[in-house]
N, C-alpha and C positions, 0 to 999 in steps of 0.2 A: 618300195625296197630299190631304189636305184642303185645301179652299178659304179662303184666309185674306181676300179681300177682301170688305167688306161692303156695306150697301145706299148707294148714291150719293146723296151730300147734294145736290150740285149738279145731277145729271141725275134724281134721284128714280128712276133704275132699280134691282132687286134685282141687283146686279152679281154677288154670291155665287152667286145660282141661274143667272143666265146662264153664270158660267164653269163651275159643275158640268154644266150640261147640254152645254155644248161638250165638256168633259174626257168626258163619257160616250161621246160620238161617237168622241173620239180614242182611248179605251181598247177598242173594239170587238175590234180585232185582238189585243190583250192577253188579252182573256177568251176569245177562240177558242184561243189557245195555251195558256193556262191548262186549259182543256177538254181539249186534245188531251194534254196533259201528265198530267192525272188518269186519262184512258184507258190511256196508254201505262203509267203504274205501276199500275194495276189487273190489266193484261195481264202484266207482270212478274211480280207478285204470283202470278196464276193459273198463269202457266208455270211457277213454282217449285213449285206443288202438283201440277202434271203430273209435273214431275221427280221429286219425291218418290214419287209413286205409281208411277212406272215403275221407280224404283230399288227399291223393295219388291216389287214383282213380280222384278225380277232377283234379289234375295236368295232369293226362294222358288225362282225357276228353278236358281240355282246350286246349291242344297241337293239338287237332284235331277239334275244334270247329269253326276254321275260313278258309273257302276254300284255300284263297289265300296263307294261311300257308303251306299246301299241295301241292302247285305248286311247286315243287323244279325240277331243270334242270342240265343236263349235257352239257357241251360244249367241242367239240373234232374237231381237225384238221386231215384230211386224212394224210397229210404228216407232222409228228411231227418235222422235221427238219426245217419246215418253221415257225411254230407257236404253241402255247399252248393256249386255252381258258378256261376261268372259266365264271361262271354265277352267277346271283341273281335271286330272286324270281320275278323280273319283266321280266326277258327274255321270248321269245316267240319263241315256238317250230317251226324249219324250218332249210332249208339247204340254204347255199350262196356259191358262187364262190369267192375264195381269191387269189388275186393276189399281191406278194410283189416284186416290181422292186429295192427297195433301203431301205436300213437299215438307221435310224438316228445314227449318230455318233458324237462323241465329238472332238470338233477341238484340235489339238494336234501339239506342235511345238517341236523342237529341235536346239539346240546350236551347233557349231562347238566344237573340242576339244582345240581350242587355243583361249581362252577369256583372256583378259588382264584386270585385276581388280586393277591393282596396285594403281590407283588414287581414285577408288570407284566411286559412282555416284548414280544416282535415275533412279528406274524403275517405269513407271506410267501405270497401266494395266486397261483396258477397255473392256467391252462385250458389242456386237453389231451385224449389219448386214450391208452386202453390197448389200441386194436384191434391193435397189433403185438406184443404180450405185455408190454409195459412201457409207464410213461406217457411220453408224447412230447408236448412243448408245442405248443400250437396256433400254427399259421403266423400271423405278423403280430401275436402278443401277446407279452408280456413279464411277468414276476414283479413283483408290486406288494407292497411293504412295508408294515404297518401298525403304528404304534407303540402300545401300551398302557400306559397310566400306572398306577402302583402304586394297588391298590385301586379300579380302575375297575370300575363296573358293567356289566353285559352291555348294558343301553341305551348306555352310554358307547362301547362296542366296536362296537355296531351302528351307532352314529352314524358311527365313524371309518371304518368298512368302507365304508360308503355315500359318504362323501365321498373316498374313493381312487380312484374309477373304475376297479376291477379286473375288471369284467365280471360281477360278483355283487351281489345285494342280500341285504340283513341286516335282521333283526325279531327281536323278543324274544315269544315266548309264555308266558304265566304259566299254569303247571299246577297242580294241587292239591300238588304235590312240590315247587314254586318255580319259578323261572325258567329258560326255554330259550333258547339262541341258535340262530336258525334262518338258515341261509345257502343263497341260491337262486342258481344261474346265470342269467344275464341273458337269456341265448338257449338254445333247446332243440337236442337232438343229442347225439351220441355224442362228437363233437370239443370239447364243453363240459363235461366232467368237471372237478370242482373239485379241487386239490390244495393242502393248506394245511400248510406247516412252521411249526410252533408251538414258542415256548419257555415256553408256558403250558400245563401238562397238561389234557388233554381238550379243547383246541380245535384240533387238528390233524386231518389226513385224507390218509392215504396210499393212493393208488388201488391200488399194487403191494402193500400189504400191509393188506387191508380189516380183518384180525382184530386189529390192535394194538390194545392196552388205551388207548393215546392218543388214538386216533380218535374223531372226532364219529360218531353213527350216521347211516346212511344211509335218508334217508326215501323219495326217489325216484331210480332209476338215471337216468344221462345215456343217452338212447336215441334212434335215428332211428324215423320212421315207417317201416313195412313196407306196401307198396302194389302190388297188382298190377293192371293195367288190360288187359283182354283175356289175362290170363294172364301177361301181361309184367312181371316186377318192375321198378319204377320205382327209379332209382339216386339218390342225394344227395338223400334226404329227411330233412335234418335238422330241417325244419320242417313244421307242420301245414298250412302254405298250400305248396300245389304249382303252380308256373306255368309247367313246362315239360313236362309229361308230355304233354299232347294240345295240339296246335297252337290257339293263341287261346283256352284253357280254362284258368281258375284254380281250383282245388280247394281248399275248407277243409275240413279232416277235424275230424269231431266225436266219433266213436265207431269200434268195429271192428264188422267182420262176423263175425269169426272164420275160422280158417283153413278154406279150402274154400269159404266161403259169400260170396256175391256179392250186389251191387244195381246196378241199372242206371244208368249216366249217360247222359243224353240231349242231344244238341245239335242243336236245331231254328233253322230260319228263324224270324225275327221278322217276321211280315207286317205288324204293326201300326205297325213305324216306317216303312215304305214307304207305307202307307195313310195315315197322320199327313201326311207328306211330299207326299204326291199333293192331300190336302185343302188344305194350306196353300198350294199352286200355285193351285188353282181359287179358291179365296178371293183371293188377293192378284190373279190375273187380274180378275176380277169387280170387286175394289175399283179398280183402275187403270182398267177400262172405264168404271166408273160416273163417277169424277172426270172424265175426258176426255169422256163424253159430258153431264155437267152443264154443264160450264164453256163448251162449244160448242154447246149447243143453241138452237134458235130458238124463238121463243114469236110468234105473230102479234099479240098485244096488246103485246107488249115486255115485260111484267112480269117474265117470268122467262127472257128471252135472256140466254145466257150471255157472259161479257165476252171470250170467244175464239170466237164466233161468227163464221164465215167465214174462221178461221185455217187455213192450209193445213198446217201444221205438225202440227196435231192431228188434223186429217183424214188426213194422211198416216201418223201414227203407228196410228191407227185400222185403217187398211186394211193395214199391214203386220201389226198382231196378228191381226186377222181372217184374213188370208191363210195365215198361218203354222199356225193350226188345222186347215186343209183340207189340208195338204200331208203328205207321208210324209218326213221329214228323214232325211238320211245317218245310218247307224248302226242303225236300227229292226231288230227281229226281223222275219223274215218272217212269224212267227206273229201278231204284233200290229203292224200296220204303222199303225194309225190309232187316235185317241184314243178314239173309240167301243168299240173293242175292249176299251180299258183301263176302260170305266165312265165315261168322261168324255164328255159330250155339251153341245151348243150349243143353247138354245133359241130361240125365233124373235126376241127380242129381243136376241139376242147373247149372253145371260149363261150360264156353263158350270155345270154340276152334276156331283156324282160318284155314281155307283152302286156304293155300297161291295160290294153282292153280286156284281156283274159283276168287279169287281177283284179280290176275294177269290178267288173260283171260278178266275179267270186264274192268280193266284199258286199257288193249289194245284194246278194243272195244270201250270204250267211257271213257276218263280219266276225262274231265271234269264233267259227270254226277255222276262218283264215287266219285269225290272230293265233288260235292254238297251234296251228300246223306250221305257220311262219316261226313262232317262237321255239317250237321243237327242232326245227332246222338249224335256227341261230343259235339254240344251247349246243346241239351236237357239234357244230363246227367252232363254238366258242371254247368247249372242251378239247376238241381235236388241236386247235392252234395254240392253246394255252399249254398243253401237255407238250408241243413242238419245242417252244421257246422258253419255258421256265428253267430254274438253274439245272437240273439234272435231266433236261429235255432231249429229244433227238438232235435239234439244231445245235443248242448250246453245248452239248457233249462234242460236238464235231468240231465247234471252234475251240473248245478247250483242248481237244486232242492236237489240232493244227498249231496251236500256241505252244503246246509242249514241244512239238517238233521244230516250231521255230526258235525256242530257246536252246534246244539241244544242238542245232546246226550252229547258231551263233556262237555256243562253246566251242565246237570243233572248229570252226573258221578261226576263232582267237587263237586257238592251241596251235592250229597248223601255220598261221601268221608268224607266231614267235619262232616256231621251228624253222621256217623258212629263211628267216633274218638269219639264225645261226648256221644254217648251210650256205648261204650267200657269202657269210663272213668266212667260212671254212676255204669256199673256192676262191675267194680274193686272197686270202692268206697262202693258199698252195701257189697260186700263179705269182704272188710277189716273191716268194721263196725261190720259184723257179728262175725269176729273172735275176735274183740276186746270185744265184749259182752259177746261171750262164755267164753273169757279167766276170764274176770270179775266174771261170774257165776261159774266159776270152782273155783276161789279163794274164793268166799264167801262161796261155798258148803264145801271145805276144812275147813274154818274157823269154820263153824256150827258143822262139824263132831267133831273136836277137842273139841269144848266146850261141846258138849253132852257128850263126853268120859270123860271129866273132872268131870263132873255133876255125873255120873254112879259109878266112881271110888270114889266119896266123900260119896255117899250114902252107899255103902257097908263097909265103914270104921265106 
């Protein structure tokens, strides 16, 4: 609201300065409102940081709130050349003897180097098994025909087979005696034997008549893996990846132990998973606490006083977090009722620390009880922090209240700004009228002075 009035010609007054000074007094309430708004907006921003910090703590607490999520396992095989093992949360700790007598293999055939394709022909490819004594087509599959053009090369035939999606792959190997067509089943196991009915001599294969001169040569037979765990033969091992033999364990077979020989499969609790999550919780708690303390701290000099100093919401949140640390929440194991027994302790300034040695000793002694107690504390903190940050929670309500205050202050500032424009316009109009009046009076005064002077001269003569 700039002052438009200039220095008074008639009055000699600096009316622009006078109006500015008058408006400075009028604007004092507006300045106070703007200062209040700035403070409220700073508080809203700070409460946003508080909510974010509490939400991060909630995430860390949620990660340890369910005991089953804390049960992670490692799987290992003593002889890594035989197999590798991976686990899921449903695994159970234990050791097992593992015997691998045979790996699952893909059926592989090769042709001779002298194949006559001059007349072309057709290849009919099927997958199946001869386990019943004769070839039986694999359930869910059907024969696929591949047309071979006259004088087609083996590479052309391989390309046609690969495009037919017959459950096999084909390639050509160049040997010293010429080119050989090699056909391999896409999947391993005895139900993936290849049968090829061919009108081209030397490109067929009949599993029921392997001695036929029309057959391709068998490079690798289609066979299942033969595996025993604790002496129990595992069924349906068509693949070298076995997922259903031991609950929660996936075995990837690499080699054979030989009949009667075994190696050891071990499934163990992975304490590092729980320890990592416990450390993340401690870090998140300390971060949240530091954020709340910094934003609400008091400094006698005023230079470092937090924008939320004296805010009851922050004080309440800090008290609730601190109080929960010293309680024994529902669901804890009787063996580990307090955080200190789990290696988590609070220093004089309220900061948490994790003694990994204490935690590891406890996990080694009784992993199940430790997991139960950690989950109980995680659930308690998850519930508390969720209640703080949800829509009608402690922190959200405070932010909502501050936002309402901000809206009201903005409305009052807008209304006062409009009023002050009217006040300034009135002052400027009044001083303009004053200048006009003084100018008129000065004109009248000059006229009267001139008239009196004329009368005086007339009387003298």
